[in-house]
C-alpha positions as CSV (number, residue, x, y, z in Angstrom):
1,M,116.5,-4.5,140.1
2,S,116.4,-1.1,141.5
3,E,117.9,0.6,144.3
4,K,114.9,0.1,146.1
5,N,114.7,-3.6,145.3
6,E,111.6,-2.8,143.3
7,L,110.8,-5.3,140.3
8,T,111.2,-4.2,137.0
9,F,108.1,-3.9,134.6
10,E,109.0,-7.0,132.8
11,E,109.2,-9.1,136.5
12,K,106.1,-7.3,137.4
13,L,104.3,-8.3,134.2
14,E,105.6,-11.9,134.4
15,Q,104.3,-11.9,138.4
16,V,100.6,-11.0,136.8
17,K,100.8,-13.9,134.4
18,Q,101.5,-16.4,136.7
19,V,98.8,-15.2,139.4
20,A,96.4,-15.7,136.4
21,D,97.8,-18.9,135.4
22,R,97.3,-20.2,138.9
23,I,93.9,-18.8,139.4
24,E,93.0,-20.5,135.9
25,S,94.4,-23.7,137.0
26,G,92.1,-24.3,139.7
27,E,94.9,-25.6,142.0
28,L,93.8,-22.7,144.3
29,S,91.2,-22.6,146.9
30,L,88.6,-20.1,146.5
31,E,90.1,-17.7,149.2
32,D,93.5,-18.0,147.5
33,S,92.0,-17.2,144.3
34,I,90.6,-14.2,145.7
35,S,93.8,-13.0,147.5
36,A,95.8,-13.7,144.1
37,Y,93.5,-11.6,142.2
38,E,93.7,-8.8,144.5
39,K,97.3,-8.9,144.5
40,G,97.4,-9.3,140.6
41,M,94.9,-6.4,140.1
42,K,97.2,-4.1,142.4
43,T,100.1,-5.1,140.3
44,L,98.3,-4.6,137.1
45,N,97.5,-0.8,138.4
46,S,100.9,-0.3,139.2
47,L,102.1,-1.2,135.6
48,S,99.2,1.0,134.2
49,K,100.8,4.1,136.3
50,E,104.0,3.1,135.0
51,L,102.9,3.1,131.5
52,Q,101.3,6.6,131.6
53,N,104.2,8.0,133.2
54,I,106.2,6.5,130.2
55,Q,103.8,8.0,128.2
56,R,104.2,11.4,129.3
57,R,108.4,11.1,129.4
58,I,107.9,10.1,125.7
59,T,105.6,12.9,124.7
60,K,108.3,15.4,126.1
61,L,111.0,13.7,124.3
62,Q,109.3,14.3,120.9
63,T,110.6,17.0,118.8
64,D,110.3,18.3,115.4
65,A,113.4,18.2,112.5
66,A,114.4,21.9,113.6
67,G,115.1,20.6,117.1
68,E,112.1,22.3,118.6
69,S,110.3,20.5,121.1
70,T,106.8,19.4,120.4
71,E,103.9,17.7,122.4
72,V,102.9,14.9,120.4
73,E,100.5,12.5,121.7
74,L,101.6,8.9,121.9
75,E,98.8,6.6,120.5
76,V,98.9,3.1,122.2
77,S,97.1,0.0,120.7
78,E,94.9,-1.7,123.3
79,S,95.3,-5.4,122.5
């Protein structure tokens, strides 16, 4: 984990998967399901922002054969 004790991208993604599994399993009450859903959505929004930042970083890192920096749009497939 980082200095701030934040979870890694992969750990956050695993949390979202676990929340989804718990909600789908029916083991949670309605109120707990709603709370878990809200937490999961908050985490998903955080992951989305991280991905956007990563896209910007990758775009900045693109260079052509002559070593010139060029801005290249990163295409991300949505699955």
